[in-house]
PQR file with spaces between the fields and no chain letter, atoms N, CA, C, O and H, PARSE charges and radii, in Angstrom:
ATOM       1  N    MET     1     111.623  176.573   70.885 -0.4000 1.5000
ATOM       2  CA   MET     1     112.815  175.710   70.828 -0.0000 2.0000
ATOM       3  C    MET     1     112.925  175.073   69.435  0.5500 1.7000
ATOM       4  O    MET     1     114.012  174.978   68.866 -0.5500 1.4000
ATOM       5  N    ARG     2     111.808  174.651   68.917 -0.4000 1.5000
ATOM       6  CA   ARG     2     111.853  173.985   67.592 -0.0000 2.0000
ATOM       7  C    ARG     2     112.398  174.972   66.546  0.5500 1.7000
ATOM       8  O    ARG     2     113.184  174.600   65.675 -0.5500 1.4000
ATOM       9  H    ARG     2     110.924  174.728   69.379  0.4000 1.0000
ATOM      10  N    ARG     3     111.975  176.205   66.647 -0.4000 1.5000
ATOM      11  CA   ARG     3     112.423  177.182   65.640 -0.0000 2.0000
ATOM      12  C    ARG     3     113.953  177.339   65.747  0.5500 1.7000
ATOM      13  O    ARG     3     114.647  177.456   64.737 -0.5500 1.4000
ATOM      14  H    ARG     3     111.336  176.508   67.355  0.4000 1.0000
ATOM      15  N    TYR     4     114.448  177.337   66.959 -0.4000 1.5000
ATOM      16  CA   TYR     4     115.904  177.495   67.143 -0.0000 2.0000
ATOM      17  C    TYR     4     116.653  176.343   66.477  0.5500 1.7000
ATOM      18  O    TYR     4     117.675  176.541   65.820 -0.5500 1.4000
ATOM      19  H    TYR     4     113.884  177.241   67.780  0.4000 1.0000
ATOM      20  N    ILE     5     116.118  175.134   66.661 -0.4000 1.5000
ATOM      21  CA   ILE     5     116.763  173.946   66.062 -0.0000 2.0000
ATOM      22  C    ILE     5     116.765  174.092   64.538  0.5500 1.7000
ATOM      23  O    ILE     5     117.749  173.780   63.867 -0.5500 1.4000
ATOM      24  H    ILE     5     115.287  174.973   67.194  0.4000 1.0000
ATOM      25  N    ARG     6     115.650  174.569   64.020 -0.4000 1.5000
ATOM      26  CA   ARG     6     115.557  174.696   62.555 -0.0000 2.0000
ATOM      27  C    ARG     6     116.617  175.703   62.067  0.5500 1.7000
ATOM      28  O    ARG     6     117.279  175.474   61.055 -0.5500 1.4000
ATOM      29  H    ARG     6     114.851  174.823   64.565  0.4000 1.0000
ATOM      30  N    SER     7     116.762  176.788   62.781 -0.4000 1.5000
ATOM      31  CA   SER     7     117.755  177.803   62.373 -0.0000 2.0000
ATOM      32  C    SER     7     119.159  177.195   62.397  0.5500 1.7000
ATOM      33  O    SER     7     119.969  177.427   61.500 -0.5500 1.4000
ATOM      34  H    SER     7     116.224  176.974   63.603  0.4000 1.0000
ATOM      35  N    THR     8     119.422  176.420   63.435 -0.4000 1.5000
ATOM      36  CA   THR     8     120.751  175.787   63.547 -0.0000 2.0000
ATOM      37  C    THR     8     120.963  174.828   62.387  0.5500 1.7000
ATOM      38  O    THR     8     122.049  174.760   61.812 -0.5500 1.4000
ATOM      39  H    THR     8     118.763  176.231   64.164  0.4000 1.0000
ATOM      40  N    HIS     9     119.918  174.090   62.054 -0.4000 1.5000
ATOM      41  CA   HIS     9     120.034  173.120   60.954 -0.0000 2.0000
ATOM      42  C    HIS     9     120.388  173.855   59.653  0.5500 1.7000
ATOM      43  O    HIS     9     121.237  173.402   58.885 -0.5500 1.4000
ATOM      44  H    HIS     9     119.036  174.145   62.521  0.4000 1.0000
ATOM      45  N    VAL    10     119.737  174.972   59.424 -0.4000 1.5000
ATOM      46  CA   VAL    10     120.002  175.743   58.193 -0.0000 2.0000
ATOM      47  C    VAL    10     121.452  176.212   58.188  0.5500 1.7000
ATOM      48  O    VAL    10     122.146  176.118   57.176 -0.5500 1.4000
ATOM      49  H    VAL    10     119.047  175.340   60.048  0.4000 1.0000
ATOM      50  N    LEU    11     121.896  176.716   59.333 -0.4000 1.5000
ATOM      51  CA   LEU    11     123.279  177.213   59.404 -0.0000 2.0000
ATOM      52  C    LEU    11     124.253  176.070   59.147  0.5500 1.7000
ATOM      53  O    LEU    11     125.209  176.213   58.385 -0.5500 1.4000
ATOM      54  H    LEU    11     121.332  176.792   60.156  0.4000 1.0000
ATOM      55  N    PHE    12     124.001  174.942   59.787 -0.4000 1.5000
ATOM      56  CA   PHE    12     124.886  173.779   59.616 -0.0000 2.0000
ATOM      57  C    PHE    12     124.928  173.355   58.146  0.5500 1.7000
ATOM      58  O    PHE    12     125.990  173.062   57.597 -0.5500 1.4000
ATOM      59  H    PHE    12     123.224  174.825   60.406  0.4000 1.0000
ATOM      60  N    SER    13     123.752  173.332   57.529 -0.4000 1.5000
ATOM      61  CA   SER    13     123.681  172.915   56.112 -0.0000 2.0000
ATOM      62  C    SER    13     124.510  173.876   55.252  0.5500 1.7000
ATOM      63  O    SER    13     125.214  173.458   54.333 -0.5500 1.4000
ATOM      64  H    SER    13     122.890  173.570   57.975  0.4000 1.0000
ATOM      65  N    LYS    14     124.410  175.163   55.568 -0.4000 1.5000
ATOM      66  CA   LYS    14     125.160  176.152   54.782 -0.0000 2.0000
ATOM      67  C    LYS    14     126.664  175.920   54.948  0.5500 1.7000
ATOM      68  O    LYS    14     127.422  175.986   53.980 -0.5500 1.4000
ATOM      69  H    LYS    14     123.838  175.503   56.315  0.4000 1.0000
ATOM      70  N    VAL    15     127.076  175.652   56.164 -0.4000 1.5000
ATOM      71  CA   VAL    15     128.509  175.420   56.428 -0.0000 2.0000
ATOM      72  C    VAL    15     128.983  174.190   55.665  0.5500 1.7000
ATOM      73  O    VAL    15     130.044  174.214   55.042 -0.5500 1.4000
ATOM      74  H    VAL    15     126.460  175.598   56.950  0.4000 1.0000
ATOM      75  N    VAL    16     128.205  173.123   55.712 -0.4000 1.5000
ATOM      76  CA   VAL    16     128.587  171.880   55.018 -0.0000 2.0000
ATOM      77  C    VAL    16     128.687  172.148   53.521  0.5500 1.7000
ATOM      78  O    VAL    16     129.639  171.723   52.865 -0.5500 1.4000
ATOM      79  H    VAL    16     127.343  173.104   56.218  0.4000 1.0000
ATOM      80  N    PHE    17     127.698  172.853   52.992 -0.4000 1.5000
ATOM      81  CA   PHE    17     127.701  173.143   51.554 -0.0000 2.0000
ATOM      82  C    PHE    17     128.936  173.969   51.180  0.5500 1.7000
ATOM      83  O    PHE    17     129.574  173.730   50.155 -0.5500 1.4000
ATOM      84  H    PHE    17     126.926  173.198   53.525  0.4000 1.0000
ATOM      85  N    PHE    18     129.255  174.942   52.033 -0.4000 1.5000
ATOM      86  CA   PHE    18     130.422  175.801   51.762 -0.0000 2.0000
ATOM      87  C    PHE    18     131.698  174.960   51.762  0.5500 1.7000
ATOM      88  O    PHE    18     132.569  175.133   50.910 -0.5500 1.4000
ATOM      89  H    PHE    18     128.737  175.136   52.866  0.4000 1.0000
ATOM      90  N    GLN    19     131.795  174.048   52.729 -0.4000 1.5000
ATOM      91  CA   GLN    19     132.992  173.190   52.818 -0.0000 2.0000
ATOM      92  C    GLN    19     133.117  172.354   51.548  0.5500 1.7000
ATOM      93  O    GLN    19     134.205  172.217   50.990 -0.5500 1.4000
ATOM      94  H    GLN    19     131.088  173.907   53.422  0.4000 1.0000
ATOM      95  N    PHE    20     132.005  171.804   51.101 -0.4000 1.5000
ATOM      96  CA   PHE    20     132.036  170.963   49.890 -0.0000 2.0000
ATOM      97  C    PHE    20     132.471  171.796   48.685  0.5500 1.7000
ATOM      98  O    PHE    20     133.266  171.346   47.860 -0.5500 1.4000
ATOM      99  H    PHE    20     131.121  171.915   51.554  0.4000 1.0000
ATOM     100  N    GLY    21     131.941  173.010   48.598 -0.4000 1.5000
ATOM     101  CA   GLY    21     132.289  173.871   47.463 -0.0000 2.0000
ATOM     102  C    GLY    21     133.780  174.222   47.504  0.5500 1.7000
ATOM     103  O    GLY    21     134.451  174.251   46.473 -0.5500 1.4000
ATOM     104  H    GLY    21     131.295  173.376   49.268  0.4000 1.0000
ATOM     105  N    LYS    22     134.279  174.486   48.701 -0.4000 1.5000
ATOM     106  CA   LYS    22     135.704  174.839   48.822 -0.0000 2.0000
ATOM     107  C    LYS    22     136.566  173.644   48.420  0.5500 1.7000
ATOM     108  O    LYS    22     137.604  173.801   47.776 -0.5500 1.4000
ATOM     109  H    LYS    22     133.733  174.463   49.539  0.4000 1.0000
ATOM     110  N    ARG    23     136.119  172.438   48.811 -0.4000 1.5000
ATOM     111  CA   ARG    23     136.876  171.225   48.481 -0.0000 2.0000
ATOM     112  C    ARG    23     136.839  171.067   46.976  0.5500 1.7000
ATOM     113  O    ARG    23     137.408  170.116   46.441 -0.5500 1.4000
ATOM     114  H    ARG    23     135.276  172.310   49.334  0.4000 1.0000
C-alpha cells in the first residue's frame, strides 16, 4: 500500500509541475 501511495504522489507532483509550466 505504501508503494502505491508513493507512486500516486509522484504522479500528482508531475501533474502539478506540468500545470505550473503551462501557466
